[in-house]
C-alpha positions in Angstrom: 0.0 0.0 0.0 2.7 2.6 0.8 4.3 2.1 -2.6 1.0 2.5 -4.4 0.3 5.6 -2.3 3.7 7.0 -3.2 3.2 6.4 -6.9 -0.2 8.2 -6.8 1.4 11.1 -4.9 4.2 11.4 -7.5 1.6 11.4 -10.3 -0.4 14.0 -8.5 2.7 16.2 -8.0 3.7 15.8 -11.6 0.5 17.2 -13.0 -1.8 18.8 -10.3 -4.4 20.1 -12.7 -4.8 16.8 -14.5 -4.8 14.7 -11.3 -7.7 16.4 -9.5 -9.9 13.6 -8.1 -7.3 10.9 -8.5 -6.7 10.6 -4.8 -10.5 10.5 -4.0 -10.4 6.7 -3.5 -7.7 7.2 -0.8 -10.0 9.7 0.9 -13.0 7.3 0.6 -10.9 4.6 2.4 -10.3 7.1 5.2 -14.0 8.0 5.5 -14.7 5.6 8.4 -11.8 7.1 10.3 -13.0 10.6 9.6 -16.5 9.8 10.7 -15.2 8.2 13.9 -13.1 11.3 14.7 -16.0 13.6 14.0 -18.3 11.5 16.2 -15.8 11.6 19.1 -15.4 15.4 18.7 -19.2 15.8 18.7 -19.6 13.7 21.9 -16.9 15.7 23.6 -18.5 18.9 22.7 -21.9 17.8 23.9 -20.4 16.1 27.0 -19.0 19.4 28.3 -21.1 22.2 29.7 -19.3 25.0 31.6 -16.1 23.1 31.4 -17.2 20.1 33.4 -18.1 16.7 31.9 -21.7 15.7 32.1 -23.0 12.3 33.1 -22.0 9.4 30.9 -25.7 8.8 30.1 -25.9 12.1 28.3 -22.8 11.1 26.3 -24.4 7.8 25.4 -27.5 9.6 24.3 -25.4 11.9 22.1 -23.8 8.9 20.3 -26.5 8.3 17.6 -27.1 12.0 16.8 -23.3 12.6 16.6 -22.9 9.6 14.2 -25.8 10.8 12.1 -24.2 14.2 11.8 -20.7 12.8 11.1 -21.8 10.9 8.0 -22.9 13.9 5.8 -20.0 16.1 7.2 -17.4 13.5 6.3 -19.0 13.1 2.8 -18.9 16.9 2.4 -15.2 17.0 3.5 -14.3 14.3 0.9 -16.4 16.0 -1.8 -14.9 19.4 -1.2 -11.4 18.1 -1.0 -11.8 16.6 -4.5 -13.5 19.7 -5.9 -10.6 21.9 -4.8 -7.9 19.5 -6.0 -6.3 19.5 -2.5 -6.4 15.8 -2.0 -2.6 15.3 -1.5 -2.3 18.2 1.0 -5.4 17.1 3.0 -4.2 13.5 3.1 -0.7 14.4 4.3 -2.3 16.7 6.9 -4.7 13.9 8.1 -1.8 11.4 8.3 0.2 13.9 10.5 -2.8 14.7 12.6 -2.9 18.4 11.9 -5.2 20.9 10.2 -3.1 22.9 7.7 -4.0 25.3 4.9 -5.5 22.7 2.7 -7.8 21.2 5.3 -8.8 24.7 6.5 -10.0 25.6 3.0 -12.0 22.4 2.8 -13.5 22.8 6.3 -14.6 26.3 5.5 -16.2 25.2 2.2 -18.1 22.5 4.1 -19.2 24.8 6.8 -20.5 27.3 4.2 -22.3 24.5 2.3 -23.9 22.9 5.4 -25.0 26.3 6.8 -26.3 27.6 3.5 -23.7 30.4 3.2 -21.6 31.6 0.4 -18.1 30.2 0.7 -16.6 33.7 0.4 -18.4 34.6 3.7 -16.0 32.4 5.6 -12.9 32.7 3.5 -11.2 35.5 5.5 -12.2 34.3 9.0 -9.6 32.3 10.9 -10.7 28.8 11.4 -10.0 28.9 15.1 -12.4 31.9 15.5 -15.1 30.0 13.6 -14.7 26.9 15.8 -14.8 29.0 18.9 -18.0 30.7 17.8 -19.5 27.3 17.0 -18.8 26.0 20.5 -20.5 29.0 22.1 
């Protein structure tokens, strides 16, 4: 698998415009992991009120709604990653566990799409500010 991934990455670097969408299958393979991470983050967000964890029962109740939300969000993230041609950047950021420039663009596009906003409305806002506002 690493050799195949490296070959795909080399092809993508050789011709970025022609390779848009080529790495979509790799992202599709990562979708369960993305959904799981989104579900965990959602449960953590719901499980905290005023900085203190709520009862485990509330966290259990949040599991299904969080999973239901994670599915369309992960699909949006994969779709927008392919549309922007940022697959290689997003994949490398996911593998290193960080949110870089490529992932930030994709996240903002999905937020705009899911909230019914124009993508340009969020473009100049720092992602950290958006996430902070979302948590409030």
